[in-house]
C-alpha positions as CSV (number, residue, x, y, z in Angstrom):
1,M,61.5,147.1,81.9
2,K,62.5,148.6,85.2
3,S,62.5,145.2,86.8
4,I,64.8,143.8,84.0
5,V,67.2,146.8,84.5
6,A,67.1,146.2,88.3
7,V,68.0,142.5,87.8
8,L,70.9,143.3,85.4
9,S,72.3,146.0,87.7
10,S,72.3,143.6,90.7
11,I,74.4,140.9,88.8
12,R,77.9,140.7,90.1
13,W,80.9,139.4,88.1
14,Q,81.0,136.4,90.4
15,D,77.4,135.6,89.2
16,V,78.5,135.8,85.5
17,V,81.5,133.4,86.2
18,D,79.2,131.1,88.1
19,I,76.7,130.9,85.2
20,L,79.4,130.4,82.6
21,I,81.2,127.6,84.6
22,N,77.9,125.6,85.1
23,S,76.8,126.2,81.5
24,Y,80.1,124.7,80.3
25,I,79.7,121.7,82.6
26,L,76.2,121.1,81.3
27,F,77.5,121.4,77.7
28,R,80.3,118.9,78.4
29,V,77.7,116.5,79.9
30,Y,75.8,116.7,76.6
31,V,79.0,116.1,74.5
32,L,80.2,113.2,76.6
33,F,76.8,111.4,77.1
34,R,74.9,112.1,73.8
35,H,74.1,109.0,71.7
36,T,73.8,106.9,74.9
37,N,70.8,105.5,76.7
38,A,72.0,107.2,79.9
39,F,71.6,110.6,78.3
40,R,68.0,110.0,77.3
41,I,67.3,109.0,80.9
42,L,69.0,112.1,82.1
43,A,66.9,114.2,79.8
44,G,63.8,112.5,81.3
45,I,64.9,113.2,84.9
46,A,65.5,116.8,83.9
47,S,62.0,117.0,82.5
48,L,60.6,115.6,85.7
49,W,62.4,118.2,87.7
50,V,61.0,121.0,85.6
51,I,57.5,119.7,86.0
52,Q,58.1,119.3,89.8
53,E,59.2,122.9,90.0
54,L,56.2,124.0,88.0
55,A,53.9,122.0,90.3
56,A,55.5,123.6,93.4
57,S,55.0,127.1,92.0
58,L,51.3,126.4,91.3
59,G,50.9,125.1,94.9
60,L,50.3,121.5,93.9
61,I,51.8,120.1,97.1
62,L,51.1,116.4,96.6
63,T,52.1,116.4,93.0
64,S,55.3,118.2,93.8
65,W,56.2,115.9,96.6
66,A,55.5,112.8,94.4
67,L,57.6,114.1,91.5
68,Q,60.4,115.1,93.9
69,A,60.5,111.5,95.3
70,I,60.5,110.0,91.8
71,T,63.3,112.3,90.6
72,A,65.5,111.4,93.6
73,A,64.9,107.7,93.1
74,A,65.5,107.9,89.3
75,A,68.8,109.7,89.9
76,I,70.0,106.8,92.0
77,I,68.7,104.2,89.5
78,I,70.5,105.8,86.6
79,I,73.8,105.6,88.4
80,V,73.3,101.9,89.1
81,V,71.8,100.7,85.9
82,F,73.9,102.8,83.5
83,R,77.2,102.8,85.5
84,N,79.0,101.1,82.6
85,E,77.9,103.8,80.1
86,I,78.7,106.5,82.5
87,R,82.2,105.1,83.2
88,T,82.8,104.8,79.4
89,A,81.7,108.3,78.7
90,L,83.9,109.7,81.5
91,Q,87.0,107.8,80.4
92,A,89.3,110.0,78.4
93,R,92.7,109.4,77.0
94,N,93.9,112.8,78.3
95,L,92.5,115.8,80.2
96,K,92.2,117.8,77.0
97,N,89.7,115.4,75.4
98,F,87.7,115.3,78.6
99,L,87.5,119.1,79.2
100,W,87.2,120.5,75.6
101,G,87.8,117.7,73.1
102,S,85.3,117.5,70.2
103,P,83.7,114.2,69.2
104,L,84.4,115.2,65.6
105,E,88.1,115.0,66.2
106,E,88.2,111.4,67.4
107,R,90.7,109.2,65.6
108,S,89.1,106.4,63.7
109,S,90.3,102.8,63.0
110,P,92.0,102.0,59.6
111,V,88.9,100.1,58.4
112,Q,90.4,99.2,54.9
113,V,93.5,97.7,56.5
114,L,91.4,95.7,58.9
115,A,89.0,94.4,56.2
116,D,91.8,93.4,53.9
117,T,93.6,91.6,56.8
118,F,90.5,89.7,57.8
119,F,90.0,88.3,54.3
120,Q,93.7,87.5,54.0
121,M,93.5,85.5,57.3
122,A,90.4,83.7,55.9
123,K,92.3,82.6,52.8
124,K,95.1,81.4,55.0
125,R,92.7,79.6,57.3
126,I,93.8,81.6,60.4
127,G,91.0,81.9,62.9
128,A,90.4,85.3,64.5
129,L,88.0,87.1,66.8
130,V,88.1,90.9,66.9
131,V,85.9,93.2,69.0
132,F,85.1,96.8,68.1
133,P,83.5,98.4,71.2
134,G,80.7,100.9,70.9
135,K,79.7,103.4,73.6
136,E,79.2,100.8,76.3
137,D,81.9,99.5,78.7
138,L,82.7,95.8,78.1
139,R,84.8,95.1,81.2
140,E,82.0,93.4,83.0
141,L,81.2,91.1,80.0
142,T,84.8,90.2,79.1
143,H,87.4,88.3,81.1
144,G,91.1,87.2,81.1
145,G,92.4,89.9,78.7
146,I,96.0,90.8,78.5
147,P,96.8,94.6,78.1
148,W,98.3,95.4,74.7
149,D,99.3,98.6,73.1
150,G,100.0,97.9,69.4
151,R,99.1,99.9,66.4
152,V,96.8,98.1,64.0
153,S,98.6,96.5,61.1
154,P,98.3,93.3,59.0
155,E,101.4,91.9,60.6
156,M,100.2,92.7,64.1
157,L,96.9,90.9,63.7
158,M,98.5,87.9,61.9
159,S,101.0,87.5,64.8
160,I,98.3,87.7,67.4
161,F,96.1,85.0,65.9
162,W,99.0,82.8,64.6
163,P,98.0,79.2,65.7
164,K,101.1,78.8,67.8
165,N,100.6,82.1,69.7
166,P,99.4,81.4,73.3
167,V,96.6,84.0,73.0
168,H,95.3,83.1,69.5
169,D,92.2,81.4,70.9
170,G,91.0,84.6,72.7
171,A,89.6,87.8,71.2
172,A,91.4,91.0,70.4
173,I,89.9,94.4,71.2
174,V,90.5,97.2,68.8
175,E,89.9,100.8,69.9
176,G,90.8,103.5,67.4
177,D,93.9,102.5,65.6
178,K,95.3,100.3,68.4
179,V,94.9,96.8,69.7
180,T,94.2,97.4,73.4
181,E,93.8,93.8,74.7
182,V,94.4,90.2,73.5
183,G,93.4,86.8,74.8
184,V,90.0,88.1,75.9
185,L,87.3,85.6,76.8
186,L,83.8,86.5,75.6
187,P,80.4,85.3,76.8
188,L,78.8,82.5,74.7
189,S,75.4,82.9,73.1
190,Q,72.7,80.7,74.3
191,R,70.6,81.1,71.1
192,T,69.2,77.9,69.6
193,D,68.7,79.3,66.1
194,L,72.4,79.6,65.2
195,P,73.7,77.3,62.4
196,T,75.0,74.0,63.7
197,F,78.4,74.5,62.1
198,Y,79.1,77.7,64.2
199,G,81.8,76.8,66.7
200,T,82.8,78.5,69.9
201,R,84.4,81.5,68.2
202,H,81.1,82.4,66.4
203,R,79.0,81.8,69.5
204,A,81.3,84.0,71.5
205,A,80.9,86.7,68.8
206,A,77.1,86.4,68.9
207,G,77.1,86.3,72.8
208,L,79.0,89.6,73.2
209,A,77.0,91.3,70.4
210,E,73.7,90.4,72.1
211,R,74.8,91.9,75.4
212,S,76.4,95.1,74.2
213,D,76.6,97.6,71.3
214,A,79.9,96.2,70.1
215,L,80.6,94.9,66.6
216,V,82.5,91.5,66.6
217,V,84.2,90.1,63.5
218,A,85.0,86.3,63.5
219,V,87.2,84.5,61.0
220,S,86.7,80.8,60.6
221,E,89.8,78.6,60.3
222,E,87.8,75.6,59.2
223,R,85.6,77.2,56.5
224,G,87.7,80.2,55.7
225,R,84.9,82.7,56.0
226,V,84.5,86.1,57.6
227,T,81.4,86.7,59.8
228,A,80.2,89.9,61.5
229,A,77.9,90.1,64.6
230,K,76.1,93.1,66.0
231,D,73.0,93.4,68.2
232,T,70.9,90.3,67.4
233,W,72.2,89.6,63.9
234,I,75.2,87.6,62.8
235,K,75.9,87.0,59.1
236,P,78.8,86.0,56.8
237,I,80.5,88.7,54.8
238,A,81.4,87.8,51.2
239,Q,83.4,90.9,50.0
240,T,85.9,93.3,51.5
241,E,83.7,96.3,50.5
242,D,80.8,94.9,52.5
243,L,82.9,94.6,55.6
244,V,84.4,98.1,55.1
245,H,80.8,99.4,54.9
246,I,79.8,97.6,58.1
247,L,82.9,98.8,60.0
248,E,82.4,102.4,58.9
249,G,78.8,102.3,59.9
250,H,79.7,101.0,63.3
251,L,82.5,103.5,63.9
252,G,80.4,106.4,62.5
253,L,82.8,107.1,59.6
254,L,80.1,107.1,56.9
255,H,78.7,110.4,58.0
256,Q,82.0,112.0,59.1
257,R,83.2,112.1,55.5
258,D,80.1,114.1,54.5
259,P,80.8,117.9,54.9
260,Q,77.0,118.5,55.4
261,Y,77.1,116.0,58.3
262,R,80.0,117.8,59.9
263,R,78.2,121.1,59.5
264,R,75.0,119.6,61.1
265,E,77.0,118.3,64.0
266,M,78.7,121.6,64.6
267,T,75.3,123.3,64.5
268,K,74.0,120.9,67.1
269,L,77.0,121.6,69.3
270,V,76.5,125.4,69.0
271,V,72.8,125.0,69.7
272,A,73.6,122.8,72.7
273,G,76.0,125.4,74.0
274,V,73.5,128.2,73.7
275,L,70.7,126.1,75.2
276,S,73.0,125.1,78.2
277,L,73.7,128.8,78.8
278,F,70.0,129.6,78.7
279,I,69.1,126.7,81.0
280,I,71.7,127.6,83.6
281,T,70.7,131.3,83.5
282,A,67.1,130.4,84.0
283,I,68.0,128.1,86.9
284,W,70.1,130.8,88.4
285,L,67.4,133.4,88.1
286,G,64.8,131.0,89.5
287,F,67.0,130.1,92.4
288,T,68.1,133.6,93.4
289,R,64.9,135.5,92.4
290,G,62.1,133.0,92.5
291,R,59.7,132.7,95.5
292,D,61.2,135.9,97.1
293,T,61.2,135.7,100.9
294,L,61.7,138.6,103.3
295,M,63.7,138.3,106.5
296,E,65.0,140.6,109.3
297,M,68.0,140.2,111.5
298,D,70.2,142.1,114.0
299,V,73.8,141.9,113.0
300,P,76.7,142.9,115.4
301,V,79.0,145.6,114.0
302,E,82.6,144.7,113.5
303,F,85.2,147.6,113.4
304,V,88.2,146.8,111.3
305,N,91.5,148.5,110.4
306,R,91.5,150.7,113.5
307,P,94.6,153.0,113.5
308,A,97.0,151.8,116.2
309,Q,97.2,155.3,117.8
310,F,93.4,155.4,118.5
311,Q,91.0,153.8,120.8
312,I,87.2,153.4,120.3
313,L,85.8,155.6,123.0
314,E,82.1,155.4,122.1
315,T,79.7,154.1,119.3
316,S,76.2,155.1,118.6
317,A,75.1,151.4,118.1
318,N,76.7,148.0,118.4
319,K,74.1,146.2,116.2
320,V,72.5,147.0,112.9
321,H,69.0,145.9,111.9
322,L,68.9,144.5,108.4
323,Q,65.9,143.6,106.2
324,L,67.0,141.2,103.4
325,H,65.2,139.3,100.7
326,G,66.0,136.3,98.5
327,S,64.8,132.9,97.5
328,S,63.2,130.7,100.2
329,A,65.9,128.1,99.7
330,I,68.7,130.6,100.4
331,V,66.8,132.2,103.3
332,K,66.2,128.8,105.0
333,S,69.8,127.7,104.7
334,L,71.2,131.1,105.9
335,R,73.3,131.0,109.1
336,P,73.7,134.2,111.2
337,E,77.5,134.2,110.9
338,Q,77.2,134.4,107.1
339,V,76.0,138.0,107.3
340,T,78.4,140.6,108.7
341,V,78.5,144.4,109.0
342,R,82.1,145.8,108.9
343,I,83.0,149.4,109.4
344,N,86.4,150.3,108.0
345,L,88.2,152.7,110.4
346,A,91.3,153.1,108.3
347,K,90.6,156.8,107.5
348,A,89.1,157.7,110.9
349,V,90.3,160.7,112.8
350,E,90.4,161.7,116.4
351,G,87.1,162.6,117.8
352,L,83.6,162.0,116.3
353,N,83.4,160.1,113.0
354,V,80.2,159.4,111.1
355,F,80.2,156.3,108.8
356,P,77.3,155.6,106.4
357,I,76.3,151.9,106.4
358,T,76.4,151.1,102.6
359,K,76.0,147.8,100.7
360,D,79.8,147.6,100.6
361,A,80.0,147.4,104.4
362,I,77.5,144.4,104.5
363,Q,78.8,141.0,103.5
364,M,76.1,138.3,102.7
365,P,75.8,135.1,100.6
366,P,75.1,135.5,96.8
367,G,71.4,135.5,96.1
368,L,70.5,137.7,99.1
369,F,69.6,141.3,98.6
370,L,69.4,144.3,100.9
371,N,66.0,146.0,101.4
372,S,66.8,148.4,104.3
373,V,69.2,149.0,107.1
374,N,68.6,150.8,110.4
375,P,70.4,152.9,111.4
376,T,71.8,154.2,108.1
377,T,74.8,155.8,109.8
378,L,77.0,154.9,112.7
379,E,78.8,157.4,114.9
380,V,82.2,156.4,116.3
381,T,84.3,158.5,118.7
382,L,88.0,157.8,118.6
383,D,90.5,158.9,121.2
384,V,94.3,158.9,121.6
385,P,95.6,156.6,124.4
386,A,97.1,158.4,127.4
387,T,97.9,157.8,131.1
388,K,96.8,159.7,134.2
389,I,97.4,159.5,138.0
390,V,94.0,159.5,139.6
391,P,93.4,159.7,143.5
392,V,91.3,157.1,145.3
393,Q,88.6,157.9,147.7
394,V,86.4,155.7,150.0
395,D,82.7,155.7,149.3
396,W,81.2,155.6,152.7
397,T,77.6,154.6,153.1
398,G,75.2,154.2,156.1
399,K,75.2,156.0,159.5
400,L,78.0,155.8,162.0
401,P,76.9,154.8,165.5
402,D,76.4,157.7,167.8
403,N,79.0,156.5,170.3
404,V,82.0,156.3,167.9
405,L,84.0,158.6,165.7
406,I,86.3,157.9,162.7
407,T,89.4,160.0,163.3
408,D,91.8,158.8,160.6
409,V,91.4,157.0,157.2
410,Q,94.2,155.8,154.9
411,V,93.8,154.3,151.4
412,I,96.7,152.2,150.1
413,P,97.5,153.0,147.4
414,A,96.2,156.6,147.6
415,Q,96.3,157.0,143.9
416,V,96.5,154.7,140.8
417,Q,97.7,155.1,137.2
418,V,95.0,154.6,134.6
419,V,95.3,154.1,130.9
420,G,92.6,155.3,128.4
421,G,91.6,157.9,125.9
422,K,93.0,161.4,126.4
423,T,89.7,163.1,126.0
424,L,88.0,160.6,128.4
425,L,90.8,160.9,131.0
426,A,90.4,164.7,131.0
427,G,87.0,164.3,132.7
428,I,88.2,161.7,135.3
429,H,89.3,163.2,138.6
430,T,88.6,160.6,141.3
431,F,88.1,156.8,141.5
432,Y,85.9,155.5,144.3
433,T,85.8,152.2,146.0
434,T,82.8,150.0,146.3
435,P,80.4,151.3,149.0
436,L,81.8,150.7,152.5
437,R,79.2,150.6,155.3
438,V,80.0,152.5,158.5
439,D,77.1,151.4,160.6
440,T,79.0,148.2,161.5
441,L,82.3,149.8,162.4
442,T,82.9,149.7,166.2
443,E,86.7,149.5,166.4
444,S,89.8,150.3,164.3
445,G,90.9,148.0,161.5
446,S,91.4,147.6,157.8
447,L,89.4,146.3,154.8
448,T,90.3,145.4,151.2
449,V,87.8,146.6,148.7
450,P,87.6,146.8,144.9
451,L,87.8,150.0,142.9
452,I,85.0,151.0,140.6
453,I,86.6,151.8,137.2
454,T,84.2,153.6,134.8
455,P,83.8,153.6,131.9
456,A,84.9,150.1,131.1
457,S,87.3,151.3,128.3
458,L,89.6,152.6,131.1
459,K,92.3,150.1,132.4
460,L,94.6,150.3,135.3
461,A,98.3,150.2,134.5
462,D,98.8,147.8,137.3
463,P,96.0,145.2,137.5
464,A,97.0,144.4,141.1
465,Q,95.6,147.8,142.1
466,E,92.1,146.9,141.3
467,R,91.6,146.3,145.0
468,V,92.9,148.8,147.6
469,E,93.3,148.6,151.4
470,V,91.4,151.0,153.6
471,R,92.8,151.5,157.1
472,F,90.6,153.4,159.6
473,T,90.8,154.5,163.3
474,V,87.7,154.4,165.4
475,I,87.4,156.0,168.9
476,K,84.7,156.1,171.5
477,R,82.7,159.4,171.6
478,S,82.8,161.1,175.2
479,D,79.4,161.5,177.1
480,K,80.5,164.3,179.5
481,K,79.3,167.9,178.7
482,A,81.7,170.8,178.8
483,P,81.3,173.1,181.9
484,E,79.5,176.4,181.4
485,G,81.4,179.5,182.2
């Protein structure tokens, strides 16, 4: 129980949004691809992935590796083999239908008008060839079509297949309640068991039906008969009611008029939504919690929002040692710059400030969790900027030769202006040059030497004064002793 409470307490609002977005994406994949062969293959690949994860958790290295390779190959194969079905499923008339449209709200073709029109054309001996696509994309099977955007009506179909119309020999494609293409060329069937009196129109109807899930209706101008072809069957239709029944079955209208069918479909969608949420939640938990891995790292401290009137005089530490844990996948992909420790100085005051290092001060990728931090607090001393005139002295080193004396020393400039914290400057009284050896001085002269500015937070007002000139006078020491008296 405590572990469940710990998990729930660690979930951020970003995690909830992440789970909901991916759950909806999975649900829309189900809505768009169900009833297709591609969906069944996707379900199979998902099952392989679950088995592969189970094998990895049990330590079955070879089995896990083999299933991982099979899953990767299957994902590529499904894109190549079922590209037409995928393209058809992803095609949407508008963004609304693609993002949240329901398949129960799709507009259906006026089947009674179509059936009556086909039999009228048969009586008038007007040949026709009409295609009703299924779920599969037909663009790789058909050729030469002319785009059309006319609402289905008896007059529309009659005019398309009127013998003197230039496109009457091709097929018309009907989607929903509109004719989308005319003059379309269909592949011919190579079957040898078709009746000998079937002409090119009927063989084209059988050819497309064999290669896709479309329903094709052909009207013979010589015999005045209506024929329907789907899958591997092609048969003549004697009555309008029979054709209406075939069209409704192909378009899925038989079940949609049944209230129980609609309730069952809505139940399936609700179950699919809940299952999508459950699957994504399980994946999220497995990805962020499964196979927990510990790691330790030293992270530099960043100080942000420092008040302009203060300078950082001293800090107790420049790095913080963190112990983190998370899934092995996240830990392996972690880059050092993704973890930062930031101390907010917005409310800091002059002098010593103590800041606790809390979780809010540590930024890290989602899925990583903090075990411990060392140190737990950070001391920061702030000071007000000030300026001060500090004298410069020469730092002599070594032993002067016995026969010479230094009688005069000048430092140019003799004092420098330094900028730094007020408290720090109060303890600064003299700046020294770098050590200047006297054991080599035998005559007067001058040398240019750098100043030693400590601590490093202090800066000279004039950077050119970082080096000073030292002028010195050297005289020979006298060997005569003073007379005794």
